[in-house]
N, C-alpha and C positions, 0 to 999 in steps of 0.2 A: 615411592613412585607418585608422580602427579596424576590427578584424577583423569585427565584426558590424554595422557602420554601414550603414544602408540595404539590409540583406540580407533575403532571405526564409528563414525558419528554421522547422523543425519541432522539437518537443521531446517526449521520451518519458521517463517516470519514474514515481515514486510520489507520495505526498501532498506531499512537499517540492516537487517540480516543479509539482504542481497548485496549490500555494499554500494548503494547509490550515493553519489556526491554531486555537487554542482561544479561546473566550470564555465568560464566566460566564453560565450559564442562570439568570437572576434569577427565572424563574417556578417553578423547582424549590425545594422546601422546604430542600433540602440545598445550594443554590447551587452546583450541579455545573458543571464545564466541559463544553462541547460543541464539536464540530468544525464550522468554517465555512470558506468560501473567502474569502480576503481580496482586495480589489481592488488591494492593494499588493504582490502577489506579485512576485518578482524578474523573472519573464518580462514582466509588464506594465510594470514600471519600465524595463526595458531597451528594450522596444518603443517606449515613449514618448520616452526620452532619446536613443535611437540612430536613430530613424526606421525601425526594422526592423519587418517583418511576422512575427510569431511565432504559429504555430499550436500550441497547447499540448495534447498528448494524454496528459498525466500523469493517473494514476488513483490514488485512495485505495487503499492496501493492495497496490499492484502489487509483484510480484517480477519478476526478470529473465525468468522463463518466461512470465509473462503479458505482459510488455513485448515479448517477441519476437513474440507474436501481434498486438500492436498495430502493430508495425512492418510486419508482413506485411499487415495490414488497410489501413494508410495508405501503402502503397507508391507509389501514383500521386501522392500529395501530396508525398512525398519527391523525386520526379523533378522537381518544379517548384521545389525549394528548393536553396539553396546549402549550408546546414549543418543537421545534426541533432544536437541536444543530448541526451545520454543520462545519466540519473541513476538508478542502481539500487544496491541493496545493503543499505539499512536494514532492509527487511522480510525480505530473504533471510537476514540474520544473526540474526533473531529466533527465539524458541522457543515451543513450546506450553506456556505457563505454567500453564494450567488442568490439563493432564495432569500436569505436574511437581508441582503443589500437592497432587495426590492420590497421587503415587508418588515420593517424594524419593529412593528408592534405585534408580530406573530409569535406563536409558541413553537419552538424548534427543539428537537431532541438530538443527542449525538448520533453518529452513524450507527452505533450499536448501543443499545441500552445496557446498563450495568447488569440487569437480570439476564439478558441474552448473552452478554459477554461471559458471565459466570457459568451459564449453562453450557455454552459451546466449548469453553476452555476445559470444563470438567469432562465433557464427552471426549475431547481430544486426548486428554491425559489418560482416561480409561482405555482408549483405543491404543495408545502407545504402549501402555502396560501390558495389554493383551497380546502384543507381538513379542513380548519378552525383552523389549528395549526399555531402558530407564529414562523417563522424562526429566528434564532439567529446565526450569523457567529462568529466563533472563529478565531482570527488571528493565525499565525503560530509561534511555538517556533523556535528560531534561530538554525542554524547549526554551527558546529565548523569545518571550512574547512580543517584544517590539519588532524584531526581525520577522517573526511569524506573521504578525499583523500586516506589515508592509508587503510581504510576499502574497498573502491571501487576497489582498486588495489590488494586486497588480492587474491592470486592465480595467479596473473600475473607474467610473467617473467620480468627480468630487462628491456628488450627492450620495452615491452608493457607499463611498468610504465613510462619510458622515453617518449614514444609516447603520452601517455595521458597528461603528463605535458607539452609537446611541443604543443599539441592542445590547452591547456588552456592558452598558452602564456607565459609559464615559471614560473607561480605561481598559487596558489590554490584559490586566491581571487574570480575569476569568479563563483566558486561554491556557495558561500554565496550571491554573487550579483544576480544570477538568482533566488535564493530562495527568496530574499527580493523583487525582482521585482513582483513575484506572490503574495507575502504578501501585497504589496501596491495595487495590483489590487483588492484584497478583499474589501478594503475600497471604491474603486470606484464603485464596484458592489453593495455594501451595500447602498451607497448614492443614486444610481440610483433607487433602489427598496425601499428606505426609511425604511430600517430595521437596527437593531443595530449590531455593531461589538464589541465583548468583546476582549480587548487587553490582550492576554496572552504572547505577545512578550517581553514587557517591564519588566515583573517580572524576566526574565532571564537577559536581557541586563543591568539592574540596578545593578546586582551583579558584583563585581570586576573581578571575574573569573567565568563567567557563565558556562564554560565547566564542572565545578564540578557538575552541575545539569543535565548533559547529559551523556548518555551511552558512552562506548568506541568506538562506531561506529560514533560518532559525530553528530547524527541526532535524536535519540530517547531520550526524557527526561527519566532520571532514576527515582527511587522512590522519591528522594528529589525533582526532577523537577515536578513530578506529584503533590506533596504536594503544590508546588508554584502555579500551575494552579488551584488546588482546592481552595486555599485561595482566589484567584482572583474571581472565580465564586461564592463562598460563600459570598463574600463581596458585590456582586451586589444587 
């Protein structure tokens, strides 16, 4: 029997867990992308193919601190579930790009420091366990730094774009480096708490051009990407 087959599951996370993708806004004169929730999110695909009941409490923009509040809020729902899927880190590793664009000489930390990330995630895991539910961490899908940079600078003037690039050290690679640093931290947290991590990173990176499985913002999996994630979870 597969791990999640015919199980009752709750899931907590950010917009990746929620199933947020981008689509073109054809009503806009600039044909901009906008965020929508896809009906083909990996949680929906897994529920259908595994006969599982999945209550998805993912939220757009969630950090691990906000996720901890969600876990506290839905504690009674966890008590009725066998598994809790946890997916946090993408927003935690992000920065205040607007502030950076105005002060490229400043010192800026990620949205959530690694110390706070570790502390809140650990508290979340302990809370899930206390409900009788089994926590399972999902690793992070990768970001594509060039697309990510273009998206974060949308609406910035030329000076602001140059300032952000200057702060980054002249190239966009630190964006994916920070992201991966938080991804690696998930494995340390899971090891300390003796809980499983499901690797949903490698199914992207094993592709020759993993960017084809990400939205044009360089950070959200597109519907093809969600199918990749679903395949991994279904194979467990």
